[in-house]
Each structure stands twice: as structure tokens, then as C-alpha cells.
C-alpha positions in Angstrom: -3.3 24.4 -123.5 -6.6 25.0 -124.8 -8.4 22.6 -126.6 -8.1 25.4 -129.7 -4.6 25.9 -129.0 -4.3 21.8 -129.5 -5.3 21.7 -132.7 -3.6 25.2 -134.2 -0.4 23.6 -132.7 -1.5 20.1 -135.0 -2.4 22.1 -137.8 1.3 23.5 -137.8 2.4 20.5 -136.9 0.3 18.6 -139.9 0.6 21.8 -142.8 4.4 21.5 -141.5 5.7 17.7 -142.3 3.4 17.5 -145.6 5.7 20.5 -147.1 8.5 18.8 -146.0 7.1 16.0 -147.6 6.3 18.1 -151.0 10.1 18.8 -151.1 10.8 15.1 -150.7 9.1 15.1 -153.4 10.5 17.2 -155.2 14.5 15.9 -154.8 13.7 12.5 -156.5 11.9 14.1 -159.9 14.1 17.6 -159.9 16.7 15.9 -163.4 19.7 17.7 -162.4 21.5 15.7 -159.0 22.0 19.3 -158.0 19.1 20.4 -156.9 18.8 17.8 -155.0 20.6 18.7 -151.7 18.7 21.6 -151.5 15.5 19.7 -151.6 17.0 17.2 -149.5 18.0 20.0 -147.0 15.0 22.3 -147.3 12.7 18.8 -146.2 14.5 18.5 -143.6 14.6 21.8 -142.2 10.6 21.5 -142.4 10.4 18.2 -140.7 13.1 19.7 -137.6 10.6 23.4 -137.9 7.9 20.9 -137.0 9.6 18.7 -134.3 9.9 22.1 -132.6 6.1 23.0 -132.8 5.3 19.7 -131.1 8.3 20.3 -128.2 7.1 24.2 -128.1 3.8 23.0 -127.8 4.2 20.6 -124.8 5.6 23.1 -122.8 3.4 25.1 -123.3 0.4 23.1 -121.9 2.8 22.1 -118.6 3.1 25.8 -117.8 -0.7 26.4 -118.3 -1.0 22.7 -116.5 1.4 24.9 -113.8 -0.5 28.0 -113.3 -4.1 26.7 -113.2 
């Protein structure tokens, strides 16, 4: 993977994790306990997306190495 692609993948991962942290903070701050599961599920989804982006970048890097 080119360094530009690696930086972009790391940037996405960082951004997704930051959004997940924001969702967790929102879950902690909501006054209505009925809203907490929504924010917790949303945070989990963003974390899963971050994990997927890391796995995808590893696979892309492996594929590009096989081509060289």
C-alpha cells in the first residue's frame, strides 16, 4: 500500500473511533435512559467500521505486495 493510502486508512480509522467516542459520551450524558441503547449501538457500529477499515487496509496491502 502506498504511504498515501496508509495515511488515508489511518485517518479513517481515527475518525471512526473519534465518532464512536462522541457517541459514548452522548450515551453517558443523555437524561432519558431510553436513548442510551441507541447511542451505545451507534458507538459499537462506528468501532466495527474502524476495525473493518483496518482489516481492509491489511488485505489491500497484502494484495499489492503480491502484485510487486
